[in-house]
C-alpha positions, 0 to 999 in steps of 0.5 A: 214446291220442289223440298230439297235432300238434306246432306247428313252429317255421316255422308257429309263426314263420308264424302270428306274421307273419301274425298281425301282418300283421293287426294292422296291416292291412298289404296281402300286397304290402307283407309281401311286399316286407319278407320280399324274397318275391314274394306267390306265396311268402307263400301257398306259406307259408300252405300249408307253412312250412318252407320260409321262412328265417333271412334272411325271418323277419331280414329281418321284424323288421330292416325292423320293429326288432323283437326276436324276443321281441317278434315269439315274445310276440305 
């Protein structure tokens, strides 16, 4: 039986944030400012998003006046 890869919560959240960015044509610099990180950190999250914190996700939601459910249903 083939084992399927599990999607982790942090990976799902990061993909949703990047999807939102793409839909709105937001630059990496703008997204970094929204999250309160540097652009280099964004690229590290692309490799492995396990270090994204709840604080960074909360910053994103707060700046964009979004609820968590809105982000998850993108």
